[in-house]
MARDOLO-289915 format. One line per field, with one value per residue (C-alpha): x, y, z; residue in three letters; residue number from 1. Coordinates in steps of 0.1 Angstrom, whole numbers, plus 5000, padded with zeros to 4 digits. Each point is the difference from the previous one (the first is absolute). Layout:
N
c1 [X, ...]
c2 [Y, ...]
c3 [Z, ...]
code [ALA, ...]
pos [NUM, ...]
***
This chain:
653
c1 [6523, 4976, 4965, 4974, 4971, 4988, 5015, 5030, 5034, 5016, 5036, 5014, 5028, 5023, 4984, 4970, 5015, 5025, 4970, 4980, 5033, 5001, 4966, 5012, 5023, 5037, 5000, 4976, 5028, 5022, 4982, 4986, 5041, 5010, 4974, 5000, 5037, 4997, 4978, 5029, 5027, 4994, 5007, 5029, 5019, 5001, 5029, 5039, 4991, 5031, 5019, 4998, 5013, 4987, 4968, 5001, 5014, 4968, 4977, 5014, 4998, 4966, 4987, 5016, 4987, 4962, 5009, 5005, 4971, 4976, 5014, 4996, 4963, 4992, 5017, 5002, 5002, 5022, 5030, 5025, 4982, 5032, 5021, 4977, 4997, 5035, 5006, 4975, 5013, 5032, 4986, 4974, 5030, 5022, 4976, 5025, 4999, 4973, 4984, 4964, 4988, 4968, 5016, 5026, 4968, 4981, 5029, 5000, 4962, 5011, 5027, 4986, 4983, 4972, 4972, 4998, 5036, 4993, 4969, 5018, 5027, 4970, 4984, 5033, 5007, 4968, 5008, 5033, 4984, 4973, 5030, 5013, 4973, 4968, 4983, 4965, 5013, 5016, 4971, 4973, 5023, 5005, 4961, 4992, 5025, 4988, 4964, 5013, 5011, 4966, 4998, 5035, 5030, 5029, 5019, 4974, 4997, 5040, 4996, 4975, 4998, 5019, 4976, 4968, 4977, 5011, 5027, 5035, 5002, 5016, 5030, 5009, 5010, 5012, 5025, 5007, 5026, 5029, 5015, 5030, 4993, 5015, 4970, 4977, 4994, 4992, 4975, 4984, 4998, 4986, 4972, 4993, 4990, 4981, 4978, 4994, 5018, 5027, 5027, 5008, 5009, 5037, 5005, 4984, 5017, 5033, 4998, 4999, 5025, 5027, 5035, 5002, 5014, 4997, 5027, 5032, 4989, 4992, 4959, 5000, 5020, 4978, 4968, 5018, 5003, 4967, 4986, 5020, 4985, 4967, 5007, 5009, 4975, 4974, 5020, 4998, 4962, 4995, 5018, 4973, 4972, 5008, 4974, 5009, 4977, 4963, 5002, 4995, 5017, 4984, 5005, 5002, 5015, 4990, 5017, 5014, 5037, 5006, 4986, 5026, 5016, 4967, 4993, 5035, 4996, 4960, 5011, 5023, 4977, 4974, 5030, 5014, 4965, 5002, 4980, 5009, 5001, 4999, 5019, 5013, 5033, 5009, 4981, 5002, 5035, 5013, 4990, 4969, 4967, 4988, 4960, 5002, 5019, 4975, 4973, 5012, 5010, 4964, 4982, 5022, 4996, 4972, 5000, 5007, 5017, 4995, 5030, 4977, 5014, 4997, 5025, 4982, 4967, 5018, 5015, 4983, 5019, 4986, 4967, 4996, 5014, 4973, 4973, 5008, 5003, 4966, 4981, 5011, 4983, 4975, 4984, 5026, 4988, 5032, 5020, 5023, 5012, 5022, 5008, 5025, 5000, 5036, 4994, 4965, 4986, 4967, 4987, 4982, 4963, 5012, 5024, 4981, 4974, 5022, 5014, 5037, 5027, 5014, 5037, 5006, 5023, 5009, 5036, 5017, 4984, 4966, 5003, 5005, 4970, 4974, 5008, 5001, 4966, 4988, 5013, 4978, 4970, 4967, 4991, 4972, 4966, 4991, 4967, 4971, 5007, 4970, 4974, 4977, 5001, 4981, 5032, 5031, 5036, 5033, 5033, 5000, 5027, 5004, 5003, 4972, 4974, 4963, 4966, 5008, 4976, 4986, 4971, 4980, 5002, 5017, 4973, 5005, 4989, 4993, 4986, 5004, 4984, 4992, 5021, 4973, 4970, 5021, 5005, 4961, 4987, 5026, 4987, 4961, 5008, 5013, 4978, 4971, 5016, 5009, 4966, 4977, 5028, 4989, 4965, 5006, 5019, 4970, 4976, 4978, 4991, 4993, 5028, 5023, 5038, 5018, 4991, 5018, 5029, 5002, 4997, 5031, 5019, 4992, 5009, 5037, 5008, 4987, 5029, 5001, 5024, 5019, 5026, 4976, 4975, 4995, 4971, 5000, 4996, 4971, 4984, 5002, 4979, 4977, 4990, 4994, 4975, 4981, 4996, 4987, 4975, 4991, 4990, 4979, 4986, 4966, 5006, 5021, 4981, 5001, 5016, 5034, 4995, 5004, 5030, 5019, 4992, 5014, 5032, 5002, 4996, 5026, 5024, 4995, 5005, 5035, 5012, 5009, 5028, 5017, 5000, 5019, 4964, 4987, 5031, 5003, 4965, 5007, 5032, 4977, 4973, 5026, 5014, 4993, 5000, 5018, 5016, 4995, 5009, 5035, 4991, 5027, 5024, 4986, 4997, 5038, 5007, 4981, 5018, 5031, 4996, 4986, 5030, 5022, 4979, 5013, 5037, 4989, 4966, 4976, 4971, 4978, 5008, 4984, 4971, 4996, 4995, 4978, 4980, 4998, 4989, 4975, 4983, 5004, 4985, 4972, 4963, 4974, 4976, 4965, 4969, 4988, 4968, 4969, 4994, 4969, 4985, 5016, 5029, 5033, 5030, 5039, 5005, 5022, 5035, 5020, 5026, 4980, 5010, 5020, 5006, 5004, 5027, 5019, 5002, 5010, 5026, 5018, 5001, 5020, 5023, 5003, 5008, 5024, 5019, 5000, 5022, 5022, 5007, 5008, 5021, 5023, 5006, 5021, 5028, 5010, 5000, 5030, 4999, 5001, 4968, 5012, 4989, 4983, 5014, 4987, 4966, 5000, 5008, 4968, 4976, 5010, 4992, 4964, 4992, 5004, 4967, 4985, 5015, 4991, 4962, 5001, 5020, 4971, 4972, 5013, 4993, 5029, 5018]
c2 [3368, 5000, 5008, 4988, 5010, 5024, 4979, 5022, 4988, 5022, 4993, 5016, 4980, 4972, 4966, 5010, 5008, 4968, 4980, 5014, 4996, 4961, 4996, 5018, 4992, 5011, 5028, 5018, 5001, 5013, 5031, 5005, 5003, 5019, 5027, 5000, 5006, 5027, 5017, 5001, 5015, 5040, 4997, 4977, 5027, 5019, 4976, 5011, 5036, 5014, 4976, 5010, 4968, 4975, 5018, 4999, 4961, 4992, 5020, 4983, 4966, 5005, 5012, 4971, 4976, 5013, 4997, 4963, 4995, 5016, 4984, 4967, 5012, 5014, 4979, 4964, 4984, 5024, 4991, 5015, 4978, 4981, 5029, 5018, 4967, 4995, 5037, 5004, 4964, 5014, 5032, 4986, 4973, 5029, 5026, 5023, 5023, 5018, 5010, 4994, 4968, 5002, 4998, 4966, 4983, 5009, 4989, 4968, 4997, 4995, 4980, 4971, 4970, 4994, 5019, 4997, 5014, 5027, 5011, 5001, 5020, 5025, 5005, 5007, 5026, 5015, 5002, 5016, 5022, 5012, 5004, 5025, 5020, 5011, 4966, 5012, 5006, 4969, 4978, 5017, 5000, 4962, 4990, 5024, 4979, 4970, 5006, 5012, 4965, 4987, 5016, 5000, 4978, 5009, 5011, 5025, 5015, 5000, 5027, 5023, 5027, 4997, 5015, 4986, 5028, 5025, 5025, 4990, 5009, 5037, 4981, 4985, 5035, 5014, 4974, 4992, 5029, 4988, 5030, 4990, 4999, 4963, 4988, 5010, 4964, 4988, 5028, 4992, 4966, 5002, 5024, 4979, 4974, 5027, 5007, 4963, 5009, 4979, 5008, 4972, 4968, 5002, 5032, 4985, 4971, 5020, 5014, 4965, 4983, 5029, 4988, 5020, 4998, 5028, 4993, 4999, 5025, 5036, 5008, 5029, 4978, 4972, 5024, 5016, 4964, 4994, 5033, 4992, 4966, 5014, 5029, 4971, 4980, 5027, 5018, 4968, 4996, 5034, 4995, 4965, 5027, 5027, 4989, 4996, 5015, 4995, 4991, 5024, 5015, 5003, 5040, 5028, 5029, 5035, 5028, 5034, 5004, 5020, 4969, 4976, 4992, 4993, 4978, 4979, 4993, 4988, 4977, 4986, 4993, 4986, 4975, 4989, 4988, 4983, 5020, 5014, 5035, 5018, 5037, 5029, 5004, 4961, 4989, 5025, 5008, 5030, 5004, 4979, 5014, 5013, 5003, 4964, 4981, 5019, 4989, 4961, 5003, 5011, 4972, 4973, 5007, 4984, 5032, 5033, 5017, 5039, 5020, 5028, 5034, 5038, 4993, 4967, 5023, 5027, 4974, 4993, 4973, 4987, 5011, 4980, 4968, 5004, 5003, 4971, 4978, 5016, 4991, 4962, 4999, 5027, 4988, 4984, 4964, 4984, 5023, 5008, 5033, 5005, 5034, 5008, 5036, 5010, 5040, 5017, 5015, 5006, 4970, 5005, 4989, 4967, 4992, 5013, 4969, 4973, 4993, 5006, 4985, 5033, 4995, 5039, 4997, 4966, 4989, 4963, 4973, 5019, 5011, 4964, 4985, 5024, 4993, 4961, 5001, 5021, 4971, 4972, 4988, 5013, 4972, 4977, 5006, 4977, 4978, 5002, 4975, 4981, 5002, 4974, 4994, 4975, 4983, 4991, 4999, 4988, 4988, 4966, 4975, 5015, 5034, 5012, 5018, 4980, 4996, 4981, 4986, 5026, 5001, 5002, 4961, 4990, 4987, 5003, 4972, 5013, 4966, 4966, 4983, 5036, 4989, 4972, 5026, 5023, 4971, 4992, 5033, 5007, 4968, 5010, 5036, 4986, 4974, 5025, 5019, 4976, 4989, 5035, 5007, 4972, 5005, 5036, 4985, 4978, 5030, 4984, 5036, 5032, 5020, 5022, 4986, 5026, 4971, 4971, 5024, 5012, 4964, 4988, 5027, 4993, 4965, 5007, 5020, 4978, 4981, 4964, 4993, 5019, 5025, 4997, 5027, 5033, 5003, 5034, 5004, 4972, 5023, 5029, 4977, 4989, 5037, 5004, 4971, 5016, 5030, 4980, 4981, 5034, 5018, 4971, 4984, 5008, 4982, 4970, 4965, 4990, 4968, 5022, 5025, 4973, 4984, 5035, 5003, 4968, 5007, 5035, 4983, 4975, 5031, 5014, 4973, 4997, 5034, 4993, 4973, 5029, 5029, 5022, 5006, 5019, 5017, 5012, 5020, 5013, 5019, 5010, 5011, 5018, 5017, 5038, 5010, 5031, 5000, 4987, 4967, 5006, 4982, 5010, 4989, 4969, 4988, 5011, 4978, 4970, 5010, 4994, 4972, 4984, 5013, 4979, 4966, 4976, 5011, 5014, 4993, 4972, 5001, 4995, 5035, 5021, 4974, 5000, 5042, 4998, 4976, 5025, 5030, 4976, 4986, 5030, 5022, 5023, 4987, 5024, 4997, 4991, 5019, 4975, 4988, 5002, 4958, 4982, 4983, 4967, 5005, 4983, 5027, 4992, 4991, 5027, 5001, 5003, 5020, 5033, 5008, 5029, 5032, 4985, 5028, 4998, 4958, 5008, 5027, 4980, 4964, 5016, 5018, 4977, 4976, 5020, 5008, 4961, 4997, 5027, 4987, 4966, 5012, 5021, 4965, 4990, 5026, 4979, 4970, 4975, 4995, 5037, 5005, 5015, 5033, 5007, 5035, 5005, 4992, 5012, 5035, 4997, 4984, 5026, 5029, 4990, 4984, 5031, 5016, 4966, 4997, 5037, 4988, 4975, 5018, 5027, 4971, 4977, 5018, 5013, 4993]
c3 [4380, 4966, 5005, 4973, 5015, 4972, 4974, 4997, 5015, 5024, 5017, 5034, 5007, 4991, 5005, 4981, 4966, 5005, 5005, 4971, 4977, 5009, 4979, 4970, 4969, 5006, 4974, 5028, 5026, 4973, 4990, 5035, 5013, 4971, 5000, 5040, 4997, 4974, 5026, 5028, 4974, 5005, 5041, 4997, 4978, 5032, 5012, 5004, 4990, 5019, 4973, 4965, 4985, 5021, 4995, 4962, 5003, 5021, 4981, 4967, 5013, 5016, 4966, 4981, 5022, 5000, 4962, 5003, 5021, 4975, 4969, 5018, 5006, 4967, 4975, 5014, 4968, 4980, 4981, 5027, 5027, 5006, 5004, 5018, 5026, 5001, 5011, 5025, 5015, 5003, 5017, 5020, 5015, 5010, 5009, 5008, 4971, 5013, 5034, 4988, 5017, 4983, 4967, 5013, 5009, 4968, 4977, 5024, 4991, 4963, 5004, 5024, 4977, 5029, 5000, 5040, 5003, 4972, 5021, 5032, 4984, 4984, 5037, 5015, 4972, 5007, 5034, 4995, 4981, 5026, 5024, 4979, 4987, 5020, 5006, 4988, 4967, 4991, 5014, 4985, 4964, 5005, 5007, 4969, 4981, 5012, 4990, 4967, 4991, 5002, 4967, 4981, 5000, 5022, 4971, 4991, 5034, 4998, 4971, 5020, 5025, 5029, 5019, 4982, 4992, 5024, 5001, 5020, 5037, 5008, 5011, 4966, 4987, 5031, 5004, 4966, 4989, 4978, 4987, 4974, 4966, 4997, 5020, 4971, 4988, 5033, 5007, 4967, 5010, 5034, 4986, 4976, 5029, 5019, 4967, 4988, 4968, 4983, 4975, 4971, 5015, 4989, 5020, 5028, 5005, 4993, 5038, 5011, 4976, 4991, 5016, 5030, 5032, 5027, 5021, 4974, 4976, 5005, 5003, 4973, 4975, 5002, 4999, 4970, 4983, 5007, 4984, 4972, 4992, 5004, 4975, 4973, 5008, 4995, 4969, 4984, 5008, 4985, 4970, 4996, 5010, 4969, 4976, 4962, 4977, 5005, 5038, 5028, 5028, 5037, 5001, 4981, 5018, 4996, 5013, 4995, 4990, 5036, 5016, 4985, 5034, 5017, 4967, 5002, 5034, 4996, 4972, 5021, 5028, 4972, 4985, 5031, 5006, 4971, 4974, 4964, 4994, 4974, 5005, 4975, 5021, 4992, 4970, 4977, 4984, 4985, 4964, 5005, 4986, 5036, 4991, 4979, 5031, 5027, 4982, 4994, 5041, 5006, 4981, 5010, 5039, 5018, 5028, 5002, 5028, 5001, 5020, 5010, 5009, 4987, 4974, 4990, 4996, 4978, 4974, 4969, 4993, 5035, 4992, 4969, 5015, 5027, 4978, 4979, 5030, 5016, 4967, 5005, 5031, 5007, 5027, 5020, 5003, 4985, 5024, 4969, 5013, 5035, 5007, 5026, 5015, 5005, 5006, 5005, 4971, 4987, 4980, 4967, 4998, 4987, 5022, 5032, 4989, 5012, 5036, 5002, 5023, 5021, 5003, 5007, 5029, 5000, 4991, 5003, 5014, 5006, 4966, 4988, 5021, 4990, 4961, 5005, 5019, 4974, 4972, 5021, 4982, 5013, 5027, 4990, 5014, 5030, 4993, 5025, 5029, 5015, 4979, 4984, 4961, 4975, 4994, 5014, 4982, 5003, 4985, 4985, 4995, 4964, 5016, 4986, 5018, 5000, 5019, 5035, 5025, 5024, 5024, 4969, 4993, 5030, 5021, 5039, 5025, 5034, 5016, 4993, 4973, 4988, 4968, 4993, 5003, 4976, 4974, 5002, 5001, 4968, 4981, 5008, 4986, 4968, 4996, 5000, 4978, 4977, 4999, 4996, 4973, 4980, 5002, 4991, 4968, 4993, 5003, 5026, 5015, 4980, 5016, 4981, 4993, 5025, 5026, 4979, 4993, 5039, 5011, 4981, 5006, 5038, 4994, 4983, 5030, 5027, 5019, 4989, 5027, 5024, 4980, 4965, 4994, 5017, 5022, 5001, 4961, 5002, 5028, 4975, 4977, 5025, 5007, 4961, 5002, 5033, 4980, 4968, 5028, 5017, 4962, 4990, 5031, 4986, 4968, 5009, 5003, 5036, 4996, 4987, 5026, 5026, 4981, 5000, 5035, 5009, 4982, 5017, 5032, 4992, 4993, 5032, 5020, 4983, 5007, 5040, 4986, 4981, 5022, 4975, 4980, 5031, 5007, 4963, 5007, 5031, 4985, 4970, 5024, 5023, 4969, 4986, 4963, 5010, 4962, 4965, 4989, 4985, 4966, 4977, 5025, 5007, 4961, 4997, 5029, 4982, 4970, 5014, 5015, 4965, 4985, 5024, 4998, 5000, 5005, 5036, 5004, 4994, 4980, 5032, 5013, 4970, 5002, 5034, 4993, 4972, 5025, 5026, 4976, 4984, 5031, 5023, 4972, 5014, 4987, 4993, 5031, 4987, 5018, 5026, 4987, 5017, 5012, 4997, 5025, 5012, 4975, 5010, 5006, 5007, 5038, 5016, 4998, 5030, 4982, 4991, 4962, 5003, 4974, 4969, 4992, 5027, 4995, 4961, 5016, 5028, 4981, 4973, 5016, 5026, 4974, 4983, 5036, 5006, 4964, 5011, 5034, 4988, 4968, 5026, 5020, 4970, 5008, 5030, 4983, 4999, 4963, 4980, 4981, 4961, 4998, 5034, 5004, 4969, 5004, 5036, 4988, 4977, 5022, 5027, 4975, 4992, 5039, 5021, 4991, 5009, 5035, 5004, 4994, 5021, 5030, 4998, 4996, 5030, 5036, 5014, 4967]
code [MET, ASN, ASP, LEU, SER, ASP, GLY, GLU, LEU, LYS, PHE, THR, TYR, HIS, GLU, GLY, ILE, GLU, ALA, TRP, LEU, LEU, THR, GLN, PRO, ARG, GLY, VAL, SER, VAL, VAL, ILE, ALA, ALA, ARG, ALA, ALA, LEU, ARG, ALA, LEU, PRO, LEU, LEU, HIS, ARG, LEU, ALA, ARG, GLY, ASP, PRO, HIS, HIS, PHE, ALA, THR, LEU, THR, PHE, ALA, ASP, PHE, TRP, ALA, ASN, ALA, LEU, ALA, TRP, VAL, ALA, ALA, ARG, TYR, PRO, THR, CYS, ALA, ASN, ALA, ASN, GLU, VAL, ARG, LEU, ARG, THR, PHE, ALA, PHE, ALA, ALA, SER, ALA, THR, ALA, THR, ALA, ASN, THR, ALA, VAL, ALA, THR, ALA, THR, ALA, ALA, TYR, VAL, ASP, PRO, PHE, ALA, ALA, ALA, ALA, ALA, SER, ALA, ALA, SER, ALA, ALA, VAL, THR, HIS, ALA, ALA, ALA, ALA, VAL, PRO, ALA, ALA, ASP, VAL, TRP, GLU, ALA, VAL, SER, ALA, ASP, ALA, ASN, ARG, LEU, LYS, TRP, VAL, ALA, PRO, SER, VAL, LEU, ALA, SER, GLU, GLN, LEU, TRP, LEU, GLY, ARG, ALA, PRO, PRO, ASN, TRP, VAL, HIS, GLU, ASN, TYR, SER, LEU, LYS, ALA, PRO, HIS, TRP, ARG, PRO, TRP, LEU, ASP, TRP, TYR, GLN, ARG, ARG, LEU, ASP, GLY, ARG, GLU, ALA, ALA, GLU, ASP, ILE, GLU, LEU, LEU, PHE, ALA, THR, LEU, PRO, VAL, ASP, PRO, ARG, GLU, LYS, ASP, VAL, ALA, GLU, GLN, ASN, ALA, GLU, LEU, ALA, ARG, ARG, ILE, ALA, GLU, LEU, GLN, GLU, ALA, ARG, ASN, GLY, GLU, LYS, ARG, PRO, PRO, ALA, GLY, ASP, GLN, TRP, ASP, PHE, PHE, ILE, SER, TYR, SER, SER, LYS, ASP, GLU, ALA, ASP, ALA, ARG, GLU, ILE, VAL, GLY, ILE, LEU, GLU, GLN, ALA, GLY, HIS, SER, THR, PHE, ALA, GLN, PHE, LYS, ASP, ILE, ALA, PRO, GLY, ASN, ASN, PHE, VAL, ARG, GLU, MET, GLN, ASN, GLY, LEU, GLU, SER, SER, GLN, ARG, PHE, VAL, ALA, LEU, LEU, SER, PRO, ASP, TYR, GLU, GLU, SER, ASP, HIS, CYS, GLN, ALA, GLU, TRP, ALA, ALA, ALA, TYR, ASN, ARG, ASP, PRO, GLY, GLY, ALA, GLY, ARG, LYS, ILE, LEU, PRO, LEU, LEU, LEU, ARG, GLN, THR, LYS, LEU, SER, SER, LEU, ALA, SER, GLN, ILE, VAL, PHE, VAL, ASN, LEU, VAL, GLY, LEU, SER, GLY, GLU, ALA, ARG, ARG, GLN, ALA, ILE, LEU, ARG, ALA, LEU, ALA, PRO, LYS, PRO, LEU, PRO, LYS, PRO, VAL, GLU, ASN, ILE, SER, ALA, PRO, PHE, ASP, PHE, GLY, TRP, ASN, ALA, ALA, HIS, ARG, VAL, THR, VAL, VAL, ALA, GLY, PRO, GLN, ASN, THR, PRO, VAL, PHE, PRO, PHE, ALA, GLY, SER, ASP, ARG, ASP, HIS, HIS, ASP, ARG, LEU, ASP, ALA, CYS, ARG, LYS, THR, VAL, GLU, ARG, LEU, ILE, ALA, ASP, LEU, ALA, ALA, GLN, ARG, PHE, ASN, ALA, ARG, PRO, ASP, TYR, ARG, ILE, THR, LEU, GLU, THR, TYR, LEU, ASP, GLU, LEU, PRO, ALA, ALA, PRO, GLY, SER, GLY, ASN, LEU, LEU, LEU, ALA, ASP, ALA, GLU, ALA, ARG, VAL, LEU, ARG, GLY, LEU, PHE, GLU, GLU, ASP, ALA, ASN, ILE, LEU, ALA, ARG, ALA, LEU, ALA, GLU, ARG, LEU, ASN, ARG, ILE, LEU, GLU, PHE, HIS, ILE, ALA, LEU, ARG, PRO, PHE, TYR, PRO, GLY, VAL, GLY, ARG, PHE, TYR, ASP, ASP, VAL, ARG, SER, GLY, ALA, LEU, SER, ALA, PRO, LEU, PRO, ARG, ASP, ALA, ILE, ALA, SER, PHE, VAL, GLU, VAL, VAL, ARG, GLU, HIS, THR, PRO, ASP, ILE, PHE, GLU, GLN, SER, VAL, SER, GLN, GLY, ILE, ASP, ARG, VAL, GLU, GLU, ASP, PHE, ALA, PRO, HIS, PRO, ALA, ALA, PRO, ALA, PRO, GLN, LEU, GLU, PRO, GLY, VAL, LEU, VAL, PRO, ARG, PRO, ASP, PRO, ILE, GLU, ALA, PRO, ASN, PRO, GLU, LYS, VAL, GLN, ALA, PHE, SER, ILE, THR, SER, THR, ILE, ASN, ALA, VAL, TYR, GLY, ALA, PHE, LEU, LYS, GLY, LYS, ASP, MET, GLY, ALA, ALA, ILE, LYS, GLY, TRP, ASP, ASP, VAL, ALA, LYS, LYS, LEU, GLY, GLU, HIS, VAL, GLU, PRO, VAL, ILE, GLU, PHE, LEU, LYS, ASN, PHE, THR, PRO, GLY, GLY]
pos [1, 2, 3, 4, 5, 6, 7, 8, 9, 10, 11, 12, 13, 14, 15, 16, 17, 18, 19, 20, 21, 22, 23, 24, 25, 26, 27, 28, 29, 30, 31, 32, 33, 34, 35, 36, 37, 38, 39, 40, 41, 42, 43, 44, 45, 46, 47, 48, 49, 50, 51, 52, 53, 54, 55, 56, 57, 58, 59, 60, 61, 62, 63, 64, 65, 66, 67, 68, 69, 70, 71, 72, 73, 74, 75, 76, 77, 78, 79, 80, 81, 82, 83, 84, 85, 86, 87, 88, 89, 90, 91, 92, 93, 94, 95, 96, 97, 98, 99, 100, 101, 102, 103, 104, 105, 106, 107, 108, 109, 110, 111, 112, 113, 114, 115, 116, 117, 118, 119, 120, 121, 122, 123, 124, 125, 126, 127, 128, 129, 130, 131, 132, 133, 134, 135, 136, 137, 138, 139, 140, 141, 142, 143, 144, 145, 146, 147, 148, 149, 150, 151, 152, 153, 154, 155, 156, 157, 158, 159, 160, 161, 162, 163, 164, 165, 166, 167, 168, 169, 170, 171, 172, 173, 174, 175, 176, 177, 178, 179, 180, 181, 182, 183, 184, 185, 186, 187, 188, 189, 190, 191, 192, 193, 194, 195, 196, 197, 198, 199, 200, 201, 202, 203, 204, 205, 206, 207, 208, 209, 210, 211, 212, 213, 214, 215, 216, 217, 218, 219, 220, 221, 222, 223, 224, 225, 226, 227, 228, 229, 230, 231, 232, 233, 234, 235, 236, 237, 238, 239, 240, 241, 242, 243, 244, 245, 246, 247, 248, 249, 250, 251, 252, 253, 254, 255, 256, 257, 258, 259, 260, 261, 262, 263, 264, 265, 266, 267, 268, 269, 270, 271, 272, 273, 274, 275, 276, 277, 278, 279, 280, 281, 282, 283, 284, 285, 286, 287, 288, 289, 290, 291, 292, 293, 294, 295, 296, 297, 298, 299, 300, 301, 302, 303, 304, 305, 306, 307, 308, 309, 310, 311, 312, 313, 314, 315, 316, 317, 318, 319, 320, 321, 322, 323, 324, 325, 326, 327, 328, 329, 330, 331, 332, 333, 334, 335, 336, 337, 338, 339, 340, 341, 342, 343, 344, 345, 346, 347, 348, 349, 350, 351, 352, 353, 354, 355, 356, 357, 358, 359, 360, 361, 362, 363, 364, 365, 366, 367, 368, 369, 370, 371, 372, 373, 374, 375, 376, 377, 378, 379, 380, 381, 382, 383, 384, 385, 386, 387, 388, 389, 390, 391, 392, 393, 394, 395, 396, 397, 398, 399, 400, 401, 402, 403, 404, 405, 406, 407, 408, 409, 410, 411, 412, 413, 414, 415, 416, 417, 418, 419, 420, 421, 422, 423, 424, 425, 426, 427, 428, 429, 430, 431, 432, 433, 434, 435, 436, 437, 438, 439, 440, 441, 442, 443, 444, 445, 446, 447, 448, 449, 450, 451, 452, 453, 454, 455, 456, 457, 458, 459, 460, 461, 462, 463, 464, 465, 466, 467, 468, 469, 470, 471, 472, 473, 474, 475, 476, 477, 478, 479, 480, 481, 482, 483, 484, 485, 486, 487, 488, 489, 490, 491, 492, 493, 494, 495, 496, 497, 498, 499, 500, 501, 502, 503, 504, 505, 506, 507, 508, 509, 510, 511, 512, 513, 514, 515, 516, 517, 518, 519, 520, 521, 522, 523, 524, 525, 526, 527, 528, 529, 530, 531, 532, 533, 534, 535, 536, 537, 538, 539, 540, 541, 542, 543, 544, 545, 546, 547, 548, 549, 550, 551, 552, 553, 554, 555, 556, 557, 558, 559, 560, 561, 562, 563, 564, 565, 566, 567, 568, 569, 570, 571, 572, 573, 574, 575, 576, 577, 578, 579, 580, 581, 582, 583, 584, 585, 586, 587, 588, 589, 590, 591, 592, 593, 594, 595, 596, 597, 598, 599, 600, 601, 602, 603, 604, 605, 606, 607, 608, 609, 610, 611, 612, 613, 614, 615, 616, 617, 618, 619, 620, 621, 622, 623, 624, 625, 626, 627, 628, 629, 630, 631, 632, 633, 634, 635, 636, 637, 638, 639, 640, 641, 642, 643, 644, 645, 646, 647, 648, 649, 650, 651, 652, 653]
***
């Protein structure tokens, strides 16, 4: 069944997942089935261990069938789709090449053209997987997949971590042991599924399209052929990656000549992961000018890998290379230096300032995984959830972030007829303001220009219809108007004071239709100013937004930020005047005026947080957003202090 009581899908047996899949597009069934089959793969390798030949044949077939199912889910429209479909059909029709029933049903989900049949096959694949491995683990993972599909396309989910955000269960590694060297391509392939990584598309497709037959050809020979074809593709790609003059390598490898064996191993790991490297042992030919070539390599490499050891610390050449790299990124903000500690050693004062990756005692797969984890980009900070903001933001049809309708300008009508009541109050407020602006412009009252300017701004922000304007910003102007009224109460003409009071009353009468206003001030009052406002980070964030307007951000985004900074700027409080008898003062405001410094700090940081949160959703959009990754990196660097400020400001943050 599936439980939706808390908004999250939770499956526990066959009927629930199948009923849900019947409501989904066919592609959802394909990816759910493929990922379920992948989770069952490790324990199925226990079959036929008493017969090495039979075990190898079953294992190879199981890998190959899983690759078919995964490719079908990940690349549904690839150029080789027809070939994959034919191979999948042949496998699903016979289902004799493997003992993995979950894979057989997973491939059936891809082959069948009808959504209902695909859903049935997918639910069967999940059920078979749950029977093969600890069922609770499978159902939890399938539920996580289903909830993830609320945000990403099936093909995107196919490429993500197999156990979505948690470490694989212990039984995955305890039972998944293939020691013969020829299994390395498949072990690497499955590790990529666990990690949520991918090789280049042509390499991934190779696992599903290479002509193989586990029943007629020797498994070791077929794996060797697979490894050879992968090496050919990688060599061709590395040749393409080798930068001509003026271009860049991905990594410069700095090492002591006594550590060349380690350097060769690490270069292999990096290049297998698709990166280009510059290293002395392969890029400086005998007879070349060593110093000049090393200088060219340093200047033409984006990042610097230092293989730290006692020999590295004693080498003058290595220390010169380190100093040159350190000067390019002394603060470490660009993560230009990646230190890998090969053997324990006392580090120099510069090297000790940068966090290194400890490879001491690691070898083989453990060393490879440690290096690849270190290469992963710094994760983007997550925005603070469930807080109000002066604006809401989202992506429009032109694939740009823009201001969208939110609680600030979308009224709520709790009772029958309340929409008419809202319309009448809004109309009365607007007309009253317009008339007073006209009278002030005609100088019918002896009042300073601030009243007319404030009323004009208020009128601009007042919603003309649901989804327009912004009552929260209008409320900020109403508070400015109230402050002017309080300050001038002794000198205002009574007629003007009466009309100001009427406008404030109309405004207060509108608030119940816009509960977001009250929530905003509740958030402000409950917050705490425990740290200075990160003004430099805010300015840098806004600069990135302006730099990428209008390619990623609509003009309304930076304009909205400007309005927040202007409308919520603290105004110096005038001393309360000694009121004369009979003087009209503003009617009491049900929402007490909060601390102006807190209002300013929360309004601007919550707006930045809302812009950033909306921007992040672009990563999962169906259409690729050109330049998204680069902009995300720049925004992430600047938004982190803003998010930390909000967490400290928000109770329980």
